[in-house]
C-alpha positions as CSV (number, residue, x, y, z in Angstrom):
1,X,73.0,87.4,86.9
2,X,72.0,85.0,89.7
3,X,74.3,84.2,92.6
4,X,74.6,80.7,91.1
5,X,75.7,82.0,87.7
6,X,78.4,84.0,89.4
7,X,80.0,81.0,91.1
8,X,82.9,79.0,89.7
9,X,82.1,75.8,87.9
10,X,83.2,73.3,90.5
11,X,80.6,73.5,93.3
12,X,80.6,69.8,94.1
13,X,84.4,69.7,94.7
14,X,85.4,70.1,98.4
15,X,87.4,73.2,99.4
16,X,90.7,71.5,99.8
17,X,90.4,69.9,96.4
18,X,89.6,73.2,94.8
19,X,92.6,74.9,96.4
20,X,94.8,72.0,95.3
21,X,93.5,72.4,91.8
22,X,94.3,76.1,91.8
23,X,97.8,75.5,93.2
24,X,98.5,72.7,90.7
25,X,97.4,74.9,87.8
26,X,99.6,77.7,89.1
27,X,102.5,75.3,89.4
28,X,102.1,74.2,85.8
29,X,102.1,77.8,84.7
30,X,105.1,78.8,86.7
31,X,103.1,81.0,89.0
32,X,104.1,79.1,92.1
33,X,107.3,77.2,92.9
34,X,108.5,76.1,96.3
35,X,106.1,77.3,99.0
36,X,108.2,80.1,100.3
37,X,109.9,81.2,97.1
38,X,106.6,81.1,95.3
39,X,105.0,83.4,97.8
40,X,107.6,86.1,97.2
41,X,108.7,86.9,93.7
42,X,109.8,90.1,95.5
43,X,112.1,93.0,94.9
44,X,113.8,92.3,98.2
45,X,115.6,95.0,100.1
46,X,118.9,96.4,99.3
47,X,121.5,94.9,101.7
48,X,120.1,94.7,105.2
49,X,120.9,97.8,107.1
50,X,119.9,99.1,110.5
51,X,116.1,99.5,110.5
52,X,115.7,97.4,107.3
53,X,112.4,95.4,107.0
54,X,112.6,91.8,107.9
55,X,112.4,90.2,104.5
56,X,112.2,86.7,105.8
57,X,109.2,87.4,108.0
58,X,107.5,89.3,105.2
59,X,108.1,86.4,102.8
60,X,106.7,83.9,105.4
61,X,103.6,86.1,105.8
62,X,102.7,85.5,102.1
63,X,103.6,81.8,102.0
64,X,101.0,79.3,100.8
65,X,98.7,81.5,98.7
66,X,96.2,80.9,97.4
67,X,94.4,79.4,100.4
68,X,91.0,79.5,102.1
69,X,91.8,83.0,103.5
70,X,93.0,84.8,100.4
71,X,93.7,84.2,96.7
72,X,96.4,86.9,96.3
73,X,98.3,89.5,98.2
74,X,100.4,92.5,97.2
75,X,102.8,94.2,99.8
76,X,105.0,97.3,99.8
77,X,107.1,98.1,102.9
78,X,109.2,101.2,102.9
79,X,110.9,103.8,105.1
80,X,114.3,105.0,106.1
81,X,115.8,101.5,106.5
82,X,115.0,100.3,103.0
83,X,112.1,98.7,101.1
84,X,110.6,95.4,100.3
85,X,108.0,94.4,97.7
86,X,106.2,91.1,97.6
87,X,103.5,89.4,95.5
88,X,101.8,86.1,96.1
89,X,98.9,84.0,94.9
90,X,97.0,83.9,91.6
91,X,95.4,86.4,89.3
92,X,92.2,84.2,89.1
93,X,91.2,80.8,90.3
94,X,90.1,79.6,86.9
95,X,93.4,80.0,85.1
96,X,95.8,80.1,88.0
97,X,98.1,82.7,86.4
98,X,100.5,84.5,88.7
99,X,99.1,87.4,90.6
100,X,99.8,90.8,89.1
101,X,102.2,92.9,91.1
102,X,100.9,96.3,89.9
103,X,97.3,95.3,89.9
104,X,94.4,97.7,90.6
105,X,92.0,96.8,93.4
106,X,89.1,98.1,95.4
107,X,90.7,100.2,98.2
108,X,87.6,100.3,100.4
109,X,87.7,102.7,103.3
110,X,91.2,103.9,102.6
111,X,89.2,106.2,100.4
112,X,88.5,108.1,103.7
113,X,92.1,109.3,103.8
114,X,91.6,111.0,100.5
115,X,88.3,112.5,101.6
116,X,89.7,113.8,104.8
117,X,92.7,115.3,103.0
118,X,90.3,117.0,100.5
119,X,88.2,118.6,103.2
120,X,91.3,119.7,105.1
121,X,92.7,121.3,101.9
122,X,89.4,123.2,101.6
123,X,89.7,124.2,105.2
124,X,93.3,125.5,104.6
125,X,92.0,127.6,101.7
126,X,89.3,129.1,103.9
127,X,86.5,127.4,102.0
128,X,85.4,125.1,104.8
129,X,85.2,125.9,108.5
130,X,85.8,122.8,110.5
131,X,83.9,124.2,113.5
132,X,80.9,125.2,111.4
133,X,77.8,122.9,111.4
134,X,77.4,120.7,108.4
135,X,73.8,121.8,108.4
136,X,75.1,125.2,107.1
137,X,76.6,123.4,104.0
138,X,73.9,120.9,103.4
139,X,70.7,122.4,104.8
140,X,68.3,120.6,102.6
141,X,69.3,117.2,103.8
142,X,68.5,118.0,107.4
143,X,65.2,119.7,106.8
144,X,62.4,117.7,108.5
145,X,64.7,115.4,110.4
146,X,65.1,115.0,114.2
147,X,68.5,116.6,114.3
148,X,68.3,119.7,116.4
149,X,71.9,120.1,117.7
150,X,74.6,121.3,115.3
151,X,77.1,118.7,113.9
152,X,80.4,120.2,113.1
153,X,82.5,119.3,110.0
154,X,85.2,118.1,112.4
155,X,82.7,115.7,114.1
156,X,82.0,114.1,110.7
157,X,85.8,113.8,110.1
158,X,86.4,112.1,113.5
159,X,83.2,110.0,113.6
160,X,81.6,111.7,116.6
161,X,78.6,113.1,114.7
162,X,76.0,110.7,116.3
163,X,74.4,110.0,112.9
164,X,73.1,106.5,112.4
165,X,74.0,104.2,109.5
166,X,71.6,103.9,106.6
167,X,69.7,100.6,106.2
168,X,70.9,98.8,103.2
169,X,70.2,95.4,101.8
170,X,70.9,93.7,105.1
171,X,74.1,92.0,106.4
172,X,73.6,88.7,104.5
173,X,76.0,88.2,101.6
174,X,73.2,86.7,99.4
175,X,71.1,89.8,99.8
176,X,73.9,92.1,99.0
177,X,75.1,90.0,96.1
178,X,71.7,90.0,94.5
179,X,71.7,93.8,94.5
180,X,75.4,94.3,93.6
181,X,74.6,96.2,90.4
182,X,71.9,98.4,91.9
183,X,72.7,102.1,91.9
184,X,72.0,104.0,95.1
185,X,73.3,107.6,95.2
186,X,75.1,109.2,98.2
187,X,72.2,111.6,98.6
188,X,69.8,108.7,98.9
189,X,72.0,107.0,101.5
190,X,72.3,110.3,103.4
191,X,68.5,110.8,103.4
192,X,67.9,107.2,104.7
193,X,70.4,107.7,107.6
194,X,69.2,111.2,108.6
195,X,65.6,110.0,108.7
196,X,66.5,107.7,111.6
197,X,67.5,110.6,113.8
198,X,70.6,110.9,116.1
199,X,72.0,107.9,118.0
200,X,73.8,110.2,120.5
201,X,74.6,113.8,121.0
202,X,77.3,115.1,118.7
203,X,80.8,114.9,120.3
204,X,79.9,112.6,123.2
205,X,80.9,109.3,121.6
206,X,83.0,108.0,118.7
207,X,81.3,105.5,116.3
208,X,83.1,104.7,113.1
209,X,80.5,104.8,110.2
210,X,80.6,105.3,106.5
211,X,77.8,107.8,106.6
212,X,80.1,110.5,108.1
213,X,82.2,110.4,105.0
214,X,79.3,110.1,102.6
215,X,78.1,113.4,104.0
216,X,81.6,114.9,103.7
217,X,81.6,113.9,100.0
218,X,78.4,115.8,99.5
219,X,79.8,118.8,101.3
220,X,82.9,118.7,99.0
221,X,80.6,118.8,96.0
222,X,78.5,121.7,97.4
223,X,81.6,123.8,98.3
224,X,83.6,123.2,95.1
225,X,80.8,122.8,92.5
226,X,82.7,119.8,91.2
227,X,81.9,116.1,91.6
228,X,83.6,114.5,94.5
229,X,85.9,112.5,92.2
230,X,87.0,115.7,90.4
231,X,87.6,117.6,93.6
232,X,89.6,114.7,95.2
233,X,91.7,114.3,92.0
234,X,92.5,118.0,91.8
235,X,93.2,118.6,95.5
236,X,94.8,115.4,96.6
237,X,95.5,112.7,94.0
238,X,97.3,114.8,91.4
239,X,99.4,116.7,94.0
240,X,100.4,113.3,95.4
241,X,101.6,112.1,92.0
242,X,99.4,109.1,91.8
243,X,98.6,107.8,88.4
244,X,96.4,104.7,88.5
245,X,93.8,105.7,91.1
246,X,90.2,106.6,90.3
247,X,86.6,106.5,91.5
248,X,84.4,104.2,89.4
249,X,81.0,105.6,90.3
250,X,78.2,103.5,88.7
251,X,80.7,101.4,86.7
252,X,81.0,98.0,88.5
253,X,84.2,97.0,86.7
254,X,87.8,97.4,87.6
255,X,89.5,98.9,84.6
256,X,93.1,98.1,83.9
257,X,95.2,95.1,85.2
258,X,93.7,93.5,88.3
259,X,93.5,90.3,90.3
260,X,90.0,88.9,90.6
261,X,88.2,89.0,94.0
262,X,86.3,86.1,95.6
263,X,84.1,85.5,98.6
264,X,84.0,82.1,100.2
265,X,80.4,81.2,100.7
266,X,79.3,77.8,102.0
267,X,82.5,76.2,100.8
268,X,82.3,77.8,97.3
269,X,84.2,80.7,95.8
270,X,81.9,83.3,94.4
271,X,83.5,85.9,92.0
272,X,82.8,89.3,93.4
273,X,85.1,91.4,91.2
274,X,82.3,93.3,89.5
275,X,80.3,95.3,91.9
276,X,78.7,98.8,91.8
277,X,79.7,100.8,94.9
278,X,78.4,104.3,94.0
279,X,76.6,104.6,97.4
280,X,80.1,104.4,99.1
281,X,81.4,107.4,97.1
282,X,83.7,109.4,99.4
283,X,83.5,106.6,102.1
284,X,84.9,103.7,100.1
285,X,84.6,103.8,96.3
286,X,88.2,104.3,95.3
287,X,90.2,101.9,93.1
288,X,94.0,102.1,93.4
289,X,97.4,100.3,93.4
290,X,99.9,99.7,96.2
291,X,102.4,102.0,94.5
292,X,99.8,104.8,94.3
293,X,98.8,104.4,97.9
294,X,102.5,104.4,99.0
295,X,103.0,107.7,97.1
296,X,99.8,109.2,98.7
297,X,100.9,108.1,102.2
298,X,104.4,109.5,101.9
299,X,103.2,112.8,100.4
300,X,100.5,113.3,103.0
301,X,102.8,112.6,106.0
302,X,105.4,114.9,104.6
303,X,102.9,117.8,104.5
304,X,102.9,118.0,100.7
305,X,99.1,117.7,100.4
306,X,97.6,119.2,103.6
307,X,99.5,122.1,105.3
308,X,99.8,122.7,109.0
309,X,97.9,123.3,111.1
310,X,95.2,121.4,109.3
311,X,97.4,118.3,108.9
312,X,97.5,117.9,112.6
313,X,93.8,117.0,112.5
314,X,94.8,113.7,110.9
315,X,96.9,112.8,113.9
316,X,94.6,114.0,116.7
317,X,91.7,111.8,117.9
318,X,89.0,113.6,119.8
319,X,90.0,114.4,123.4
320,X,88.0,113.3,126.4
321,X,86.4,110.2,124.8
322,X,87.2,106.7,126.1
323,X,89.0,104.5,123.5
324,X,88.8,107.1,120.7
325,X,91.4,106.2,118.1
326,X,90.0,107.6,114.9
327,X,91.2,111.0,113.8
328,X,90.4,112.8,110.5
329,X,90.8,110.0,108.0
330,X,93.3,107.9,110.0
331,X,93.5,105.7,113.1
332,X,96.1,105.5,115.8
333,X,97.6,102.0,116.0
334,X,100.3,100.6,118.3
335,X,102.4,97.7,117.2
336,X,105.5,96.5,119.0
337,X,105.7,99.6,121.1
338,X,105.6,101.9,118.1
339,X,102.7,104.3,117.2
340,X,101.5,104.1,113.6
341,X,98.8,106.0,111.8
342,X,96.9,104.2,109.2
343,X,93.6,103.1,107.6
344,X,92.2,99.8,106.5
345,X,89.5,99.1,104.0
346,X,87.4,96.1,103.1
347,X,85.1,95.3,100.2
348,X,84.0,91.8,99.1
349,X,87.1,90.1,97.6
350,X,89.5,92.9,98.6
351,X,91.1,94.1,101.8
352,X,93.5,97.0,101.9
353,X,95.7,98.7,104.5
354,X,98.1,101.6,104.7
355,X,100.1,102.7,107.7
356,X,103.2,104.6,108.8
357,X,104.7,106.3,111.8
358,X,104.8,110.1,111.8
359,X,108.5,110.1,110.8
360,X,108.0,107.7,108.0
361,X,110.6,105.3,109.5
362,X,108.4,102.5,108.3
363,X,105.5,102.5,105.8
364,X,103.2,99.7,104.8
365,X,100.7,99.3,102.0
366,X,99.0,96.0,101.3
367,X,96.2,94.6,99.2
368,X,94.9,91.1,100.1
369,X,92.3,89.4,97.9
370,X,90.5,88.2,101.0
371,X,87.8,85.6,100.8
372,X,86.2,86.6,104.2
373,X,85.4,90.2,103.6
374,X,83.0,91.6,106.2
375,X,84.1,89.1,108.8
376,X,84.3,90.3,112.4
377,X,88.0,89.5,112.7
378,X,91.0,90.7,110.7
379,X,91.9,88.5,107.7
380,X,94.7,86.1,108.8
381,X,96.9,86.9,105.8
382,X,96.5,90.7,106.4
383,X,97.3,90.1,110.1
384,X,100.5,88.2,109.3
385,X,101.6,91.0,106.9
386,X,101.0,93.8,109.4
387,X,102.9,92.0,112.2
388,X,105.8,91.1,109.9
389,X,106.0,94.7,108.5
390,X,106.7,96.0,112.0
391,X,109.8,93.8,112.4
392,X,113.4,94.8,111.5
393,X,115.9,92.5,109.9
394,X,118.4,90.9,112.3
């Protein structure tokens, strides 16, 4: 299918007109009512209590969808003060039906939380040594490369390995879209990256890259003898009680109920829902729901998945490095004077985020059907959600 074939059938209509068309269709179908009420067919909190989420601020963060920044958004805020769930936008721009609250979506790099937990479970069982060089577990991949210094498993987990990213189809959307159904294996990606040699000595810098977790996925397969998807399900997903999360591999579809994803390109919405992401594997291939990610986050922070002392790896960025905020699978974030640990993920058409403080006083999971994936700045809708989630009700 060409890029042109994948676009919606109103290319000559200006952006504002297309958005108005989507909104008017949604209104006719009952998907959107008054601006604020429409944004939040939510299960609002139980009566406001000390520490309860700010329902008004959260509702306002979703107002006006669909727009040029996102076509839909799903939000779950929880914690000790109460909970709030909100859904806004449309299931797809063609029909304008109301967005599905329990939709599945591409979770992007939040997959890394599962990968880190899987490796740490193996470490707790004595099957993986975090201080051992990854070359011990995957010797064949490093043969003939310029890597002379050992890279520890921990350095893969906290992005201090010094491995360079693999060259893909380029940064241009058109190039990536043209190859969206091509299958590239994690082993092929790893070989391309390792052939470039190190960017810096292991442990001397932190550089967030997918390749670190692609290698961890291969390590999991080597140690367990299972596929990454099987090992992650056995060690993390099932113990967390998630029910609708899976790894699609070479299947470009999202199975089950889902809201379609779009990328805004030159004033046109391009449908990017179907896309093979097998090369992302343990770095960003997961499909999930907000309810599943909330269960995962809660179980993980309560120590039900990874035991101590291995769990502490997820809350410990490498010491002695300037501006190092990434730990094993998570990132340290400060909002309103409070420290959160979370992870975001971005695929074309889908942006995801999870976060909580260590005590689970406040938790956040969101999925935004963003139209600006791969942009340099945070999606405006996601940014509003994050800021609103940190506020308490008056």
